C-alpha positions in Angstrom: -15.3 4.3 28.8 -18.8 3.6 27.4 -21.7 4.7 29.6 -25.1 3.0 29.8 -27.2 5.8 28.3 -30.4 3.8 28.3 -33.8 5.5 27.7 -35.6 5.8 30.9 -38.5 8.0 31.9 -37.6 11.7 31.8 -33.8 11.2 31.5 -32.3 14.0 29.4 -28.8 14.3 28.1 -27.1 17.6 27.4 -23.6 18.4 26.3 -21.4 21.4 26.8 -17.7 22.4 27.2 -15.8 20.6 30.1 -13.7 23.2 32.0 -13.0 21.4 35.3 -12.7 17.6 35.6 -14.6 15.2 37.8 -17.9 13.4 38.0 -20.6 13.9 40.5 -24.3 13.0 41.2 -26.2 15.7 42.9 -29.2 18.0 42.9 -29.7 21.2 40.8 -29.7 24.5 42.7 -30.8 27.4 40.5 -31.4 30.4 42.8 -31.7 32.8 39.9 -33.5 30.9 37.1 -34.1 33.6 34.6 -31.1 36.0 34.8 -27.4 35.7 34.8 -26.0 34.6 38.1 -23.7 37.6 37.8 -26.7 39.9 38.1 -27.9 38.6 41.4 -27.4 41.3 44.1 -25.2 40.6 47.1 -27.0 38.4 49.6 -26.1 35.7 52.0 -27.0 32.0 51.7 -29.8 32.4 54.2 -31.7 34.7 51.8 -32.1 31.8 49.3 -33.8 28.5 49.7 -31.6 25.9 51.4 -29.1 24.4 48.9 -29.1 20.5 48.8 -26.2 18.4 50.3 -24.7 17.7 46.8 -25.4 21.1 45.1 -24.9 21.4 41.4 -25.2 25.2 40.9 -26.9 26.0 37.6 -27.3 29.3 35.8 -26.6 31.3 32.7 -23.2 32.4 34.0 -21.2 31.9 37.1 -21.1 34.9 39.4 -19.0 34.9 42.6 -22.0 36.2 44.7 -24.2 33.2 43.9 -21.3 30.8 44.4 -20.8 32.4 47.7 -24.5 31.7 48.5 -23.8 28.0 48.7 -21.8 26.5 51.6 -18.5 25.3 50.3 -19.1 21.8 51.9 -22.2 21.4 49.8 -21.0 22.8 46.5 -20.3 19.7 44.3 -20.3 21.1 40.8 -21.1 24.0 38.4 -23.2 24.0 35.2 -23.5 27.1 33.0 -25.7 27.5 30.0 -23.4 30.3 28.8 -20.2 31.4 30.4 -16.5 31.4 29.6 -13.6 29.0 30.4 -11.8 32.0 31.9 -14.7 33.1 34.2 -14.1 33.5 37.9 -16.7 30.8 38.6 -14.6 28.3 36.6 -11.4 29.4 38.4 -13.2 28.8 41.8 -14.4 25.4 40.6 -10.9 24.3 39.7 -9.5 25.6 43.0 -12.1 23.6 44.9 -11.5 20.5 42.8 -15.1 20.2 41.7 -16.3 19.5 38.1 -17.7 22.3 35.9 -19.3 22.4 32.4 -20.2 25.5 30.5 -22.1 26.3 27.3 -24.8 23.7 27.9 -27.5 24.5 25.3 -31.1 23.7 25.9 -31.0 23.4 29.7 -33.5 25.7 31.3 -32.6 26.5 34.9 -36.2 27.4 35.9 -37.3 23.9 35.0 -34.5 22.1 36.8 -34.4 23.3 40.4 -34.2 20.5 42.9 -34.0 17.7 40.3 -31.4 15.0 40.3 -28.5 15.6 37.9 -25.3 13.9 36.8 -22.3 16.1 35.9 -19.4 14.7 33.8 -16.6 17.3 33.8 -14.4 15.1 31.6 -16.7 14.8 28.6 -18.9 17.8 29.1 -22.1 15.8 29.7 -25.0 16.8 31.9 -27.7 14.2 32.5 -31.0 15.4 34.1 -33.2 12.8 35.9 -30.7 10.0 35.3 -32.0 6.4 34.9 -31.1 4.1 37.9 -28.4 2.3 36.0 -26.8 5.6 34.9 -26.9 6.9 38.4 -25.3 3.7 39.7 -22.5 3.9 37.0 -21.6 7.4 37.9 -21.5 6.6 41.6 -19.1 3.8 40.6 -17.0 6.3 38.7 -16.9 8.7 41.7 -15.6 5.9 43.8 -13.0 4.9 41.2 -11.9 8.5 40.9 -11.5 8.8 44.7 -9.4 5.5 44.7 -7.2 6.8 41.9 -6.5 10.0 43.7 -5.7 8.3 47.0 -3.4 5.9 45.1 -1.3 8.8 43.9 -0.5 9.7 47.5 2.2 7.0 47.5 4.1 9.1 44.9 3.8 12.4 46.8 7.0 12.2 48.8 9.2 10.7 46.0 11.9 13.1 44.7 11.1 15.0 41.6 13.9 14.1 39.1 14.4 13.4 35.5 15.3 9.9 34.2 19.0 10.9 34.2 18.9 11.8 37.9 18.6 15.6 37.6 16.6 17.1 40.5 13.8 19.6 39.7 11.7 21.8 41.9 8.0 20.9 41.7 5.9 24.1 42.3 2.2 24.9 41.9 0.3 27.6 40.2 -2.4 29.0 42.6 -5.2 31.5 42.5 -6.9 31.1 45.9 -5.4 30.3 49.3 -7.3 27.0 49.4 -5.0 25.8 46.6 -1.9 26.2 48.9 -3.3 23.4 51.1 -4.0 21.2 48.0 -0.5 21.9 46.6 1.1 20.9 49.9 -1.0 17.7 50.0 0.3 16.8 46.5 3.9 17.4 47.4 4.6 20.8 45.8 7.7 22.5 47.2 6.5 26.1 46.6 4.4 28.4 44.5 5.6 29.0 40.9 2.8 31.5 40.0 0.3 33.3 42.1 -2.6 34.9 40.2 -3.6 37.8 42.5 -6.4 39.3 40.3 -9.2 37.0 41.5 -8.6 37.6 45.3 -8.5 41.3 44.4 -11.8 41.1 42.6 -13.3 39.0 45.4 -12.2 41.3 48.2 -15.6 42.7 49.0 -17.2 39.2 49.0 -14.5 37.9 51.3 -14.9 41.0 53.6 -18.6 40.4 53.9 -18.0 36.8 55.0 -19.8 35.2 52.1 -16.9 32.9 51.4 -14.6 31.3 53.9 -11.5 33.4 54.4 -9.3 30.4 53.8 -10.6 30.1 50.2 
């Protein structure tokens, strides 16, 4: 639907590749402004400045260590100026159900830390310092998205069957343990595909306690 992209003050619109759906209004957190997030050495969240409540993590690429530096309850979205749709950061974003956009040209992390940002994971739009009417519209879209999701709960326990009455098994593809809970909440009957490579690659991060073991 059309968005009110009015000119207002410092508002800046950037576009990239949407890789995880959703919309969110938050604050930029760029703990490593001039290097790839993958290059940041292992360190806990306490070694970085405090992430904001609605953290939009911003960097050149999405490394697991920097994602681990943000409490899961505060991580609201990911923005990458480079990156790949198959990166581990994107996989984590999808598992957590948060929006992500990659390949956002022209956005300089070092100039954005702490600033308000709107992330549109459907259209690949990133709006820095949004105008009040733009902020209000995206807050409305967030509420609408939450209402739509809750409205689907009524379908969760209905039998999965074809129009001619043939029953099918509804199973989920998962990468992280957190997705088991999400799959059960959506009415999945089992796991159709378990991608074990990411938990294997994250084993050291999980062992150090940088990410909740339930993820």
